[in-house]
TORTI-152704 format. One record per residue (C-alpha): residue number from 1; residue in one letter; chain; x, y negated, z negated. Coordinates in Angstrom, 1 decimal. Example, Ala and Ser with C-alpha at 12.3 -4.5 7.8 and 13.67 -1.06 7.14 Angstrom:
// TORTI-152704
@firo->1 tormi->A drendren->A x->12.3 y->4.5 z->-7.8
@firo->2 tormi->S drendren->A x->13.7 y->1.1 z->-7.1
//
This chain:
// TORTI-152704
@firo->1 tormi->M drendren->A x->-185.1 y->32.7 z->53.3
@firo->2 tormi->I drendren->A x->-184.2 y->32.4 z->56.9
@firo->3 tormi->Q drendren->A x->-183.8 y->36.1 z->57.2
@firo->4 tormi->Q drendren->A x->-187.3 y->36.6 z->55.7
@firo->5 tormi->L drendren->A x->-188.6 y->34.4 z->58.4
@firo->6 tormi->G drendren->A x->-187.1 y->36.6 z->61.1
@firo->7 tormi->T drendren->A x->-189.3 y->37.8 z->63.9
@firo->8 tormi->V drendren->A x->-192.1 y->35.5 z->62.9
@firo->9 tormi->L drendren->A x->-194.7 y->35.2 z->65.5
@firo->10 tormi->A drendren->A x->-196.7 y->32.1 z->65.5
@firo->11 tormi->Q drendren->A x->-199.4 y->33.5 z->67.7
@firo->12 tormi->D drendren->A x->-201.8 y->30.5 z->68.1
@firo->13 tormi->S drendren->A x->-205.0 y->31.7 z->69.5
@firo->14 tormi->G drendren->A x->-203.2 y->34.1 z->71.8
@firo->15 tormi->S drendren->A x->-200.9 y->31.4 z->73.2
@firo->16 tormi->G drendren->A x->-197.9 y->33.8 z->73.0
@firo->17 tormi->I drendren->A x->-195.7 y->31.1 z->71.4
@firo->18 tormi->G drendren->A x->-193.4 y->32.8 z->69.0
@firo->19 tormi->F drendren->A x->-189.9 y->32.7 z->67.5
@firo->20 tormi->N drendren->A x->-187.4 y->35.2 z->66.5
@firo->21 tormi->V drendren->A x->-184.8 y->33.9 z->64.0
@firo->22 tormi->D drendren->A x->-183.1 y->37.3 z->63.7
@firo->23 tormi->L drendren->A x->-182.4 y->37.5 z->67.4
@firo->24 tormi->L drendren->A x->-181.0 y->33.9 z->67.3
@firo->25 tormi->L drendren->A x->-178.7 y->34.7 z->64.4
@firo->26 tormi->E drendren->A x->-177.7 y->38.0 z->65.9
@firo->27 tormi->N drendren->A x->-176.8 y->36.5 z->69.3
@firo->28 tormi->F drendren->A x->-175.5 y->33.1 z->68.0
@firo->29 tormi->W drendren->A x->-171.9 y->33.4 z->69.2
@firo->30 tormi->A drendren->A x->-172.8 y->35.2 z->72.4
@firo->31 tormi->N drendren->A x->-175.2 y->32.4 z->73.2
@firo->32 tormi->T drendren->A x->-172.6 y->29.8 z->72.4
@firo->33 tormi->V drendren->A x->-170.0 y->31.4 z->74.7
@firo->34 tormi->D drendren->A x->-172.4 y->31.9 z->77.5
@firo->35 tormi->G drendren->A x->-173.9 y->28.4 z->77.0
@firo->36 tormi->L drendren->A x->-170.5 y->26.7 z->77.2
@firo->37 tormi->S drendren->A x->-169.8 y->28.6 z->80.4
@firo->38 tormi->Y drendren->A x->-173.1 y->27.7 z->82.0
@firo->39 tormi->G drendren->A x->-173.0 y->24.2 z->80.5
@firo->40 tormi->S drendren->A x->-169.8 y->23.6 z->82.4
@firo->41 tormi->I drendren->A x->-171.7 y->23.8 z->85.6
@firo->42 tormi->Y drendren->A x->-174.3 y->21.3 z->84.4
@firo->43 tormi->A drendren->A x->-171.5 y->19.0 z->83.3
@firo->44 tormi->L drendren->A x->-169.7 y->19.0 z->86.7
@firo->45 tormi->M drendren->A x->-173.0 y->18.2 z->88.4
@firo->46 tormi->A drendren->A x->-174.0 y->15.6 z->85.9
@firo->47 tormi->L drendren->A x->-170.8 y->13.7 z->86.7
@firo->48 tormi->G drendren->A x->-172.1 y->13.2 z->90.2
@firo->49 tormi->Y drendren->A x->-175.4 y->11.8 z->88.9
@firo->50 tormi->T drendren->A x->-173.7 y->9.5 z->86.3
@firo->51 tormi->L drendren->A x->-171.1 y->8.2 z->88.8
@firo->52 tormi->V drendren->A x->-173.7 y->7.1 z->91.4
@firo->53 tormi->Y drendren->A x->-175.9 y->5.7 z->88.7
@firo->54 tormi->G drendren->A x->-173.0 y->3.8 z->87.2
@firo->55 tormi->V drendren->A x->-172.2 y->2.1 z->90.5
@firo->56 tormi->L drendren->A x->-175.6 y->1.7 z->92.2
@firo->57 tormi->R drendren->A x->-178.1 y->2.1 z->89.4
@firo->58 tormi->L drendren->A x->-179.5 y->4.9 z->91.6
@firo->59 tormi->I drendren->A x->-180.7 y->8.3 z->90.5
@firo->60 tormi->N drendren->A x->-179.6 y->10.4 z->93.4
@firo->61 tormi->F drendren->A x->-182.1 y->13.2 z->93.4
@firo->62 tormi->A drendren->A x->-180.6 y->14.6 z->96.5
@firo->63 tormi->H drendren->A x->-177.5 y->15.5 z->94.6
@firo->64 tormi->S drendren->A x->-179.0 y->19.0 z->93.9
@firo->65 tormi->E drendren->A x->-179.0 y->19.6 z->97.7
@firo->66 tormi->V drendren->A x->-175.5 y->18.4 z->97.9
@firo->67 tormi->F drendren->A x->-174.7 y->21.1 z->95.4
@firo->68 tormi->I drendren->A x->-176.5 y->23.9 z->97.2
@firo->69 tormi->A drendren->A x->-174.9 y->22.9 z->100.5
@firo->70 tormi->G drendren->A x->-171.6 y->23.7 z->98.8
@firo->71 tormi->A drendren->A x->-173.0 y->27.0 z->97.6
@firo->72 tormi->F drendren->A x->-174.0 y->27.9 z->101.2
@firo->73 tormi->G drendren->A x->-170.5 y->27.0 z->102.4
@firo->74 tormi->I drendren->A x->-168.9 y->29.3 z->99.7
@firo->75 tormi->W drendren->A x->-171.2 y->32.2 z->100.7
@firo->76 tormi->F drendren->A x->-170.3 y->31.9 z->104.3
@firo->77 tormi->T drendren->A x->-166.6 y->31.7 z->103.4
@firo->78 tormi->F drendren->A x->-166.9 y->35.0 z->101.5
@firo->79 tormi->D drendren->A x->-168.8 y->36.5 z->104.5
@firo->80 tormi->A drendren->A x->-166.2 y->35.3 z->107.0
@firo->81 tormi->L drendren->A x->-163.5 y->36.9 z->104.8
@firo->82 tormi->G drendren->A x->-165.2 y->40.2 z->105.2
@firo->83 tormi->F drendren->A x->-166.9 y->40.4 z->101.8
@firo->84 tormi->K drendren->A x->-170.5 y->41.7 z->102.0
@firo->85 tormi->P drendren->A x->-173.4 y->42.1 z->99.6
@firo->86 tormi->G drendren->A x->-173.0 y->45.2 z->97.5
@firo->87 tormi->P drendren->A x->-170.4 y->46.7 z->95.1
@firo->88 tormi->T drendren->A x->-167.7 y->44.3 z->93.9
@firo->89 tormi->P drendren->A x->-164.5 y->44.9 z->95.9
@firo->90 tormi->A drendren->A x->-161.3 y->46.0 z->94.1
@firo->91 tormi->L drendren->A x->-158.9 y->43.0 z->94.7
@firo->92 tormi->G drendren->A x->-155.5 y->42.2 z->93.3
@firo->93 tormi->T drendren->A x->-154.9 y->39.1 z->91.2
@firo->94 tormi->G drendren->A x->-153.3 y->37.3 z->94.2
@firo->95 tormi->E drendren->A x->-156.2 y->38.1 z->96.5
@firo->96 tormi->I drendren->A x->-158.7 y->36.9 z->93.9
@firo->97 tormi->I drendren->A x->-156.8 y->33.6 z->93.4
@firo->98 tormi->G drendren->A x->-156.5 y->33.1 z->97.1
@firo->99 tormi->T drendren->A x->-160.1 y->33.9 z->97.8
@firo->100 tormi->L drendren->A x->-161.4 y->31.6 z->95.1
@firo->101 tormi->A drendren->A x->-159.0 y->28.8 z->96.0
@firo->102 tormi->L drendren->A x->-160.2 y->28.9 z->99.6
@firo->103 tormi->A drendren->A x->-163.9 y->29.2 z->98.5
@firo->104 tormi->I drendren->A x->-163.7 y->26.2 z->96.2
@firo->105 tormi->G drendren->A x->-161.9 y->24.2 z->98.9
@firo->106 tormi->V drendren->A x->-164.6 y->24.9 z->101.4
@firo->107 tormi->G drendren->A x->-167.4 y->24.3 z->98.8
@firo->108 tormi->M drendren->A x->-165.9 y->20.9 z->97.8
@firo->109 tormi->L drendren->A x->-165.4 y->19.9 z->101.5
@firo->110 tormi->V drendren->A x->-169.0 y->20.8 z->102.5
@firo->111 tormi->S drendren->A x->-170.6 y->19.1 z->99.5
@firo->112 tormi->G drendren->A x->-168.3 y->16.1 z->99.8
@firo->113 tormi->A drendren->A x->-169.1 y->15.7 z->103.4
@firo->114 tormi->V drendren->A x->-172.9 y->16.0 z->102.8
@firo->115 tormi->A drendren->A x->-172.7 y->13.5 z->100.0
@firo->116 tormi->V drendren->A x->-170.9 y->10.9 z->102.2
@firo->117 tormi->I drendren->A x->-173.2 y->11.5 z->105.2
@firo->118 tormi->L drendren->A x->-176.2 y->11.1 z->102.8
@firo->119 tormi->E drendren->A x->-174.8 y->7.8 z->101.5
@firo->120 tormi->R drendren->A x->-174.2 y->6.4 z->105.0
@firo->121 tormi->V drendren->A x->-177.5 y->7.6 z->106.6
@firo->122 tormi->A drendren->A x->-180.0 y->7.2 z->103.7
@firo->123 tormi->Y drendren->A x->-178.7 y->4.6 z->101.3
@firo->124 tormi->R drendren->A x->-176.3 y->2.2 z->103.2
@firo->125 tormi->P drendren->A x->-179.0 y->0.9 z->105.5
@firo->126 tormi->L drendren->A x->-181.2 y->0.1 z->102.5
@firo->127 tormi->R drendren->A x->-178.4 y->-1.9 z->100.9
@firo->128 tormi->K drendren->A x->-177.9 y->-3.9 z->104.0
@firo->129 tormi->R drendren->A x->-181.6 y->-4.8 z->103.8
@firo->130 tormi->N drendren->A x->-181.5 y->-5.6 z->100.1
@firo->131 tormi->A drendren->A x->-184.2 y->-3.0 z->99.5
@firo->132 tormi->P drendren->A x->-185.7 y->-2.9 z->96.0
@firo->133 tormi->S drendren->A x->-184.7 y->-0.1 z->93.5
@firo->134 tormi->L drendren->A x->-188.0 y->1.7 z->94.0
@firo->135 tormi->V drendren->A x->-187.3 y->2.2 z->97.7
@firo->136 tormi->F drendren->A x->-183.9 y->3.7 z->96.8
@firo->137 tormi->L drendren->A x->-185.6 y->6.1 z->94.4
@firo->138 tormi->I drendren->A x->-188.2 y->7.2 z->96.9
@firo->139 tormi->T drendren->A x->-185.6 y->7.6 z->99.6
@firo->140 tormi->A drendren->A x->-183.5 y->9.8 z->97.2
@firo->141 tormi->I drendren->A x->-186.5 y->12.1 z->96.6
@firo->142 tormi->G drendren->A x->-187.3 y->12.2 z->100.3
@firo->143 tormi->A drendren->A x->-183.7 y->13.0 z->101.2
@firo->144 tormi->S drendren->A x->-183.8 y->15.9 z->98.7
@firo->145 tormi->F drendren->A x->-186.9 y->17.4 z->100.3
@firo->146 tormi->V drendren->A x->-185.5 y->16.8 z->103.8
@firo->147 tormi->L drendren->A x->-182.3 y->18.7 z->103.0
@firo->148 tormi->Q drendren->A x->-184.2 y->21.5 z->101.3
@firo->149 tormi->Q drendren->A x->-186.4 y->22.0 z->104.4
@firo->150 tormi->I drendren->A x->-183.3 y->21.9 z->106.7
@firo->151 tormi->F drendren->A x->-181.8 y->24.8 z->104.6
@firo->152 tormi->F drendren->A x->-185.2 y->26.6 z->104.7
@firo->153 tormi->V drendren->A x->-185.5 y->26.3 z->108.5
@firo->154 tormi->W drendren->A x->-181.9 y->27.4 z->108.9
@firo->155 tormi->R drendren->A x->-181.7 y->30.3 z->106.5
@firo->156 tormi->G drendren->A x->-185.3 y->31.2 z->105.7
@firo->157 tormi->G drendren->A x->-187.0 y->31.5 z->102.3
@firo->158 tormi->N drendren->A x->-185.0 y->34.5 z->100.9
@firo->159 tormi->A drendren->A x->-181.9 y->34.2 z->98.9
@firo->160 tormi->E drendren->A x->-178.6 y->35.2 z->100.6
@firo->161 tormi->G drendren->A x->-177.3 y->38.7 z->99.6
@firo->162 tormi->A drendren->A x->-175.3 y->38.6 z->96.4
@firo->163 tormi->I drendren->A x->-171.6 y->38.7 z->97.0
@firo->164 tormi->R drendren->A x->-169.5 y->39.1 z->93.8
@firo->165 tormi->I drendren->A x->-165.7 y->38.7 z->94.1
@firo->166 tormi->I drendren->A x->-164.9 y->39.3 z->90.4
@firo->167 tormi->R drendren->A x->-166.6 y->41.9 z->88.2
@firo->168 tormi->P drendren->A x->-167.2 y->40.4 z->84.8
@firo->169 tormi->T drendren->A x->-165.0 y->42.3 z->82.3
@firo->170 tormi->T drendren->A x->-164.5 y->41.6 z->78.6
@firo->171 tormi->Q drendren->A x->-161.1 y->40.0 z->77.8
@firo->172 tormi->F drendren->A x->-161.6 y->39.5 z->74.0
@firo->173 tormi->E drendren->A x->-164.2 y->38.8 z->71.4
@firo->174 tormi->I drendren->A x->-165.1 y->35.8 z->69.2
@firo->175 tormi->F drendren->A x->-167.1 y->36.8 z->66.1
@firo->176 tormi->G drendren->A x->-168.3 y->39.9 z->68.0
@firo->177 tormi->A drendren->A x->-169.3 y->37.9 z->71.1
@firo->178 tormi->R drendren->A x->-167.7 y->39.2 z->74.3
@firo->179 tormi->V drendren->A x->-165.8 y->36.7 z->76.4
@firo->180 tormi->T drendren->A x->-165.5 y->37.8 z->80.1
@firo->181 tormi->N drendren->A x->-162.9 y->36.9 z->82.7
@firo->182 tormi->V drendren->A x->-165.6 y->35.0 z->84.7
@firo->183 tormi->Q drendren->A x->-166.6 y->32.9 z->81.7
@firo->184 tormi->I drendren->A x->-163.0 y->32.0 z->81.0
@firo->185 tormi->I drendren->A x->-162.3 y->31.0 z->84.6
@firo->186 tormi->V drendren->A x->-165.5 y->28.9 z->84.9
@firo->187 tormi->F drendren->A x->-165.0 y->27.1 z->81.6
@firo->188 tormi->V drendren->A x->-161.2 y->26.4 z->82.0
@firo->189 tormi->A drendren->A x->-161.4 y->25.4 z->85.6
@firo->190 tormi->A drendren->A x->-164.4 y->23.1 z->85.0
@firo->191 tormi->L drendren->A x->-162.6 y->21.5 z->82.0
@firo->192 tormi->V drendren->A x->-159.6 y->20.8 z->84.2
@firo->193 tormi->L drendren->A x->-161.7 y->19.2 z->86.9
@firo->194 tormi->M drendren->A x->-163.5 y->17.1 z->84.3
@firo->195 tormi->F drendren->A x->-160.2 y->15.8 z->82.9
@firo->196 tormi->V drendren->A x->-158.9 y->15.1 z->86.4
@firo->197 tormi->A drendren->A x->-162.1 y->13.2 z->87.3
@firo->198 tormi->D drendren->A x->-161.9 y->11.2 z->84.0
@firo->199 tormi->A drendren->A x->-158.2 y->10.4 z->84.5
@firo->200 tormi->F drendren->A x->-158.9 y->9.3 z->88.1
@firo->201 tormi->I drendren->A x->-161.6 y->6.9 z->87.1
@firo->202 tormi->R drendren->A x->-159.6 y->5.5 z->84.2
@firo->203 tormi->R drendren->A x->-156.1 y->5.4 z->85.7
@firo->204 tormi->S drendren->A x->-156.2 y->5.1 z->89.5
@firo->205 tormi->R drendren->A x->-156.7 y->1.9 z->91.5
@firo->206 tormi->L drendren->A x->-159.8 y->3.3 z->93.1
@firo->207 tormi->G drendren->A x->-161.1 y->4.3 z->89.7
@firo->208 tormi->R drendren->A x->-160.6 y->0.8 z->88.4
@firo->209 tormi->G drendren->A x->-162.5 y->-0.4 z->91.5
@firo->210 tormi->I drendren->A x->-165.4 y->1.9 z->90.7
@firo->211 tormi->R drendren->A x->-165.5 y->0.7 z->87.1
@firo->212 tormi->A drendren->A x->-165.3 y->-2.9 z->88.3
@firo->213 tormi->V drendren->A x->-168.3 y->-2.5 z->90.7
@firo->214 tormi->A drendren->A x->-170.2 y->-0.7 z->87.9
@firo->215 tormi->Q drendren->A x->-169.7 y->-3.5 z->85.5
@firo->216 tormi->D drendren->A x->-170.3 y->-6.5 z->87.9
@firo->217 tormi->P drendren->A x->-170.5 y->-5.9 z->91.6
@firo->218 tormi->T drendren->A x->-170.6 y->-9.5 z->92.6
@firo->219 tormi->T drendren->A x->-167.5 y->-10.5 z->90.6
@firo->220 tormi->A drendren->A x->-165.7 y->-7.3 z->91.8
@firo->221 tormi->T drendren->A x->-166.4 y->-8.3 z->95.4
@firo->222 tormi->L drendren->A x->-165.0 y->-11.8 z->94.7
@firo->223 tormi->M drendren->A x->-161.9 y->-10.3 z->93.2
@firo->224 tormi->G drendren->A x->-161.2 y->-8.4 z->96.4
@firo->225 tormi->V drendren->A x->-162.8 y->-5.0 z->95.6
@firo->226 tormi->N drendren->A x->-164.3 y->-3.4 z->98.7
@firo->227 tormi->R drendren->A x->-167.7 y->-2.5 z->97.4
@firo->228 tormi->E drendren->A x->-168.8 y->-0.3 z->100.3
@firo->229 tormi->R drendren->A x->-165.6 y->1.6 z->100.1
@firo->230 tormi->V drendren->A x->-166.0 y->2.1 z->96.3
@firo->231 tormi->I drendren->A x->-169.6 y->3.4 z->96.9
@firo->232 tormi->M drendren->A x->-168.4 y->5.9 z->99.5
@firo->233 tormi->V drendren->A x->-165.6 y->7.1 z->97.3
@firo->234 tormi->T drendren->A x->-168.1 y->7.5 z->94.4
@firo->235 tormi->F drendren->A x->-170.4 y->9.7 z->96.5
@firo->236 tormi->L drendren->A x->-167.4 y->11.6 z->97.7
@firo->237 tormi->I drendren->A x->-166.2 y->12.4 z->94.2
@firo->238 tormi->G drendren->A x->-169.6 y->13.4 z->93.1
@firo->239 tormi->G drendren->A x->-169.9 y->15.7 z->96.1
@firo->240 tormi->L drendren->A x->-166.5 y->17.3 z->95.5
@firo->241 tormi->L drendren->A x->-167.4 y->18.0 z->91.9
@firo->242 tormi->A drendren->A x->-170.8 y->19.5 z->93.0
@firo->243 tormi->G drendren->A x->-168.9 y->21.7 z->95.4
@firo->244 tormi->A drendren->A x->-166.7 y->23.0 z->92.7
@firo->245 tormi->A drendren->A x->-169.7 y->23.6 z->90.5
@firo->246 tormi->A drendren->A x->-171.3 y->25.6 z->93.3
@firo->247 tormi->L drendren->A x->-168.4 y->28.1 z->93.2
@firo->248 tormi->F drendren->A x->-168.8 y->28.6 z->89.5
@firo->249 tormi->Y drendren->A x->-172.6 y->29.0 z->90.0
@firo->250 tormi->V drendren->A x->-172.1 y->31.6 z->92.6
@firo->251 tormi->M drendren->A x->-169.6 y->33.4 z->90.4
@firo->252 tormi->Q drendren->A x->-172.2 y->33.4 z->87.6
@firo->253 tormi->I drendren->A x->-175.3 y->34.0 z->89.7
@firo->254 tormi->P drendren->A x->-174.3 y->35.6 z->93.0
@firo->255 tormi->S drendren->A x->-177.9 y->35.9 z->94.1
@firo->256 tormi->G drendren->A x->-178.7 y->32.2 z->93.6
@firo->257 tormi->V drendren->A x->-177.8 y->31.0 z->97.1
@firo->258 tormi->I drendren->A x->-181.2 y->29.9 z->98.3
@firo->259 tormi->Y drendren->A x->-182.6 y->26.7 z->99.7
@firo->260 tormi->T drendren->A x->-184.3 y->25.8 z->96.4
@firo->261 tormi->G drendren->A x->-181.4 y->27.0 z->94.3
@firo->262 tormi->G drendren->A x->-180.2 y->23.5 z->93.4
@firo->263 tormi->F drendren->A x->-183.6 y->22.1 z->92.4
@firo->264 tormi->L drendren->A x->-183.9 y->23.2 z->88.8
@firo->265 tormi->L drendren->A x->-180.2 y->23.1 z->88.3
@firo->266 tormi->G drendren->A x->-180.1 y->19.6 z->89.5
@firo->267 tormi->L drendren->A x->-182.9 y->18.6 z->87.2
@firo->268 tormi->K drendren->A x->-181.0 y->20.1 z->84.3
@firo->269 tormi->A drendren->A x->-177.8 y->18.4 z->85.3
@firo->270 tormi->F drendren->A x->-179.6 y->15.1 z->85.5
@firo->271 tormi->T drendren->A x->-181.0 y->15.8 z->82.1
@firo->272 tormi->A drendren->A x->-177.5 y->16.5 z->80.8
@firo->273 tormi->A drendren->A x->-176.4 y->13.1 z->82.2
@firo->274 tormi->V drendren->A x->-179.2 y->11.3 z->80.5
@firo->275 tormi->L drendren->A x->-178.7 y->13.3 z->77.3
@firo->276 tormi->G drendren->A x->-175.0 y->12.3 z->77.1
@firo->277 tormi->G drendren->A x->-175.7 y->8.7 z->78.2
@firo->278 tormi->I drendren->A x->-176.1 y->8.2 z->82.0
@firo->279 tormi->G drendren->A x->-173.3 y->6.1 z->83.4
@firo->280 tormi->N drendren->A x->-170.9 y->7.6 z->80.9
@firo->281 tormi->L drendren->A x->-168.4 y->10.2 z->82.2
@firo->282 tormi->R drendren->A x->-167.7 y->11.8 z->78.9
@firo->283 tormi->G drendren->A x->-171.3 y->11.6 z->78.0
@firo->284 tormi->A drendren->A x->-172.2 y->13.7 z->81.1
@firo->285 tormi->V drendren->A x->-169.7 y->16.3 z->80.0
@firo->286 tormi->L drendren->A x->-171.0 y->16.4 z->76.4
@firo->287 tormi->G drendren->A x->-174.6 y->16.5 z->77.6
@firo->288 tormi->G drendren->A x->-173.9 y->19.4 z->80.0
@firo->289 tormi->L drendren->A x->-172.1 y->21.5 z->77.4
@firo->290 tormi->L drendren->A x->-174.7 y->20.7 z->74.7
@firo->291 tormi->L drendren->A x->-177.6 y->21.5 z->77.1
@firo->292 tormi->G drendren->A x->-176.1 y->24.8 z->78.1
@firo->293 tormi->V drendren->A x->-175.7 y->25.9 z->74.5
@firo->294 tormi->V drendren->A x->-179.0 y->24.7 z->73.2
@firo->295 tormi->E drendren->A x->-181.1 y->26.2 z->75.9
@firo->296 tormi->N drendren->A x->-179.5 y->29.6 z->75.2
@firo->297 tormi->Y drendren->A x->-180.3 y->29.2 z->71.5
@firo->298 tormi->G drendren->A x->-183.9 y->28.3 z->72.5
@firo->299 tormi->Q drendren->A x->-184.1 y->31.4 z->74.8
@firo->300 tormi->S drendren->A x->-183.2 y->33.7 z->71.9
@firo->301 tormi->L drendren->A x->-185.5 y->31.8 z->69.4
@firo->302 tormi->F drendren->A x->-188.6 y->31.4 z->71.5
@firo->303 tormi->G drendren->A x->-188.1 y->33.9 z->74.4
@firo->304 tormi->G drendren->A x->-186.7 y->33.6 z->77.9
@firo->305 tormi->Q drendren->A x->-189.8 y->32.0 z->79.3
@firo->306 tormi->W drendren->A x->-189.2 y->28.9 z->77.1
@firo->307 tormi->R drendren->A x->-185.6 y->28.4 z->78.1
@firo->308 tormi->D drendren->A x->-186.3 y->25.5 z->80.5
@firo->309 tormi->V drendren->A x->-188.9 y->24.0 z->78.1
@firo->310 tormi->V drendren->A x->-186.3 y->23.8 z->75.4
@firo->311 tormi->A drendren->A x->-183.9 y->22.0 z->77.7
@firo->312 tormi->F drendren->A x->-186.3 y->19.2 z->78.6
@firo->313 tormi->V drendren->A x->-187.8 y->18.9 z->75.0
@firo->314 tormi->L drendren->A x->-184.2 y->18.4 z->73.8
@firo->315 tormi->L drendren->A x->-183.9 y->15.4 z->76.2
@firo->316 tormi->I drendren->A x->-187.2 y->13.9 z->75.0
@firo->317 tormi->V drendren->A x->-186.2 y->14.3 z->71.3
@firo->318 tormi->V drendren->A x->-182.8 y->12.7 z->71.8
@firo->319 tormi->L drendren->A x->-184.2 y->9.8 z->73.8
@firo->320 tormi->M drendren->A x->-186.9 y->9.2 z->71.2
@firo->321 tormi->F drendren->A x->-184.2 y->8.4 z->68.6
@firo->322 tormi->R drendren->A x->-181.4 y->7.2 z->71.0
@firo->323 tormi->P drendren->A x->-182.7 y->5.9 z->74.3
@firo->324 tormi->T drendren->A x->-179.3 y->5.3 z->75.7
@firo->325 tormi->G drendren->A x->-178.2 y->8.9 z->75.2
@firo->326 tormi->I drendren->A x->-175.8 y->10.4 z->72.7
@firo->327 tormi->L drendren->A x->-172.7 y->8.3 z->73.6
@firo->328 tormi->G drendren->A x->-174.6 y->5.5 z->75.3
@firo->329 tormi->E drendren->A x->-171.7 y->3.8 z->77.0
@firo->330 tormi->S drendren->A x->-171.9 y->2.6 z->80.6
@firo->331 tormi->L drendren->A x->-169.3 y->3.5 z->83.2
@firo->332 tormi->G drendren->A x->-168.3 y->-0.2 z->83.6
@firo->333 tormi->K drendren->A x->-167.5 y->-0.5 z->79.9
@firo->334 tormi->A drendren->A x->-165.4 y->2.6 z->79.7
@firo->335 tormi->R drendren->A x->-162.1 y->2.0 z->78.0
@firo->336 tormi->V drendren->A x->-158.8 y->2.6 z->79.8
//
């Protein structure tokens, strides 16, 4: 029955809305593999949104610019190492590992620094004045545009030249879907970082401080937790993860280093955080991976122009039936 419905075009008064079931079934596993790889980037960014929201109840819309700052740092690292836009260089395994290790270190450092500076310059003064939540939200949106314009004035409106360090090559197949070396690196490295972040929040002293502040900031302060330090560390962790995500983004989309490059990605990462249950670390990971896969399915089913629509419609549908997201557990209630 499903096959009979393949390539059905629901052309509604020339609206161009259509769906192709055959293409979806044909590319199901390829979309799944690619979606998990790309969803890993959403998940890493979503962790930054969910951590800050868990501690401050703040949606940090400037997190997308924290991410793109890391992408610029990575691009300039490649450039300083002598890699230029054009053909992919022939590097040995050791050279690739060394280059990527240096690039992710620089990306995390740049994004982490921008996130901490943002917290000190934009948000800390508001906390000292006990500003209402709406002021924080407006400030976050304003900070996002300010950072965007700084990048625009600095580097112009064109994307940086695409520098690719690794040429995607097929390593093996899953049900006919090719799995490339880039997808494996991105997915495995992102999973490792997510586990490290989760373990840090649940096991370390600072992590317990973050959870305590997220659950009850007043009581946490009375118990000796330094709230300002916890907030700074929270922004730093979110920035470090965004910097790592920036490397995986540049590996997937080398031409994506542009001043607006983080905007849509940031919206989707925020969507992933809400989808999984904002304030919930594992929910952010689940939301990111799910969003990456579902938008790929939607792209095959409805066409590439509907990819972003599918992502945001998914969020609306989930919130209609589960307003707290799929897992719906706050950071402060996370179990050890």
